[in-house]
N, C-alpha and C positions, 0 to 999 in steps of 0.2 A: 576447864576441860570439857572437850567434847562427851558426849554420854554412849556409850554403845550405839545405842536406837540411836541417836543424832550422824553415828555417822557411817550405820548402816542406811537412813535413808537420806542421806548423802551420796553416796553411790548409789544409790539403785539415783537418782534422777539423773545423775553425771549419765546411767547405763543409757538410763531413756530417750535421752538429750540427746544424745550420740545413736540412738536408734532412730529415733525421728527423722536427725537428721542425714544419714543412710538411709530410708526406708519412705522417709516421706509418713504425713499422718494415717491413713490409707494402712500400707505395709507395717508402719507399727498396728494398728492393732489386729491386723490377722498376724501377729507377730506373738503377743500376746495372749490372743482369745483361739486362733486353730484354725478357725469350723474347717470339719470334715475331718480329722482327726481320728484318725485307727479304725479298724475293718467290720465298717458297715452288719446287721450282725443276715444280713439278706446275701449280704455279696457271695457271689457265684462265679468271678472270673478276677483274676490276680495277671500283677504285670507290673517288671521289675527295672531300673535300670542304675546302672553307677558308673559313678564319673572316676576322673583321677583326681581326682583331689579324692577318693574313696568315702566318702557320701554315698548314699543307693537312700531311691525314692520309690517307697511301693504305691504303689496304686491297685482300690480295690475300687469291682466294679456290678451292679447286681442289672443285670440287664433281665429283663421279660418284656415278653414280645419286641426285640430287636430295637430298646429304649432303654439310654439306662437312669435307673427311678430313683437309684441314687451312689453314693462311694464316696469313696476316703481315703487316705491316705497316713503313712508311717514315714522314718527317714530315719536314718541314724547320723544324720552329718547336722552341718549346723541352721541358725536363724535363715539363710537364703534359702534354704532347702529345705525350709518346712514352709515355710510364706511359697513357693513356688507348688510345692507339692499339693497343700493345699488348696492356691488358684485354680492347681488342673482339675483339684476331685470336683470342684462350684461349677467348672467351664464344661465338664464330662455332665451337669445332671440336666434330669429333660430331651437330650440331643439322640436322637438314633444314632447304631451303631455306625453307618456309613458316611457323616457328617463328623466324627471325634479323629479323624484325619488333619481334617484341615486346623485340629489343634499345634500350635506351634510352638516355642521357645520364647516364637514374638508377639504370638497371639497373647500365655498365661505373663508377661511382659508387659503390654501390653493392658490385660484387667487387673493388675499390680497397680497400672498410673505410674505419674512421676513422683519422687525417681526411679521409684522399682526397685534394681537391687545393685547394691553398688558395681561398678563394670567390673571387679574380681572377682564376686561373685552371680555373674551375668549367666555363667552354662548352667546354674542350677535350674533355671527356667523349662532347657533340653534337657536338664533329667529326670523333668517331673512330667516337660511331654511325652518324652518317650518313654515316660513309665508307664504312661495313659494309652499307648499306641502298644506296648506287651501286653496289656491286658488286653486291650477291645480284640488284639490278635491271636491270643488265646480264645476269646468267645468264637471266632470263621473258624477256629481249628478243629474246638468239639462239633460246631455246626460242620467241616467239611465231612470229617470226620464220623457223622450218623448215618444210620440210613434209611437210601429215597424211600418214603413214602409216598406211597399210590391213593 
């Protein structure tokens, strides 16, 4: 009879294999380690997007001199939401705010590489891109509300 440790190890191996098959090796590594997870301590703008599936992705940006110097994400959703939020945050870092509008769901998927996300979860890439646009939109709204300086 297998030990509990053996059963758990076998189950974890199966989960890992299925995840690699669904997301590819790069997606699997992002799922396990989730770079950019959490709100950076210097974040000064955020945006969120909720999908029909009920998942919400939050993107946090630290913007200085019209450039994203740090970013992070959070989600209450599935692994695909986490992978997508992580990629959207990564894609934002180092970019000027005006360039963030070019980051779409397709850009997020391309960044993930193949196979990217399972077909049923591809909408998560657009949730992440929309959350990013909401975050940069909050930056532009705040800039527009500032009084003109002479």
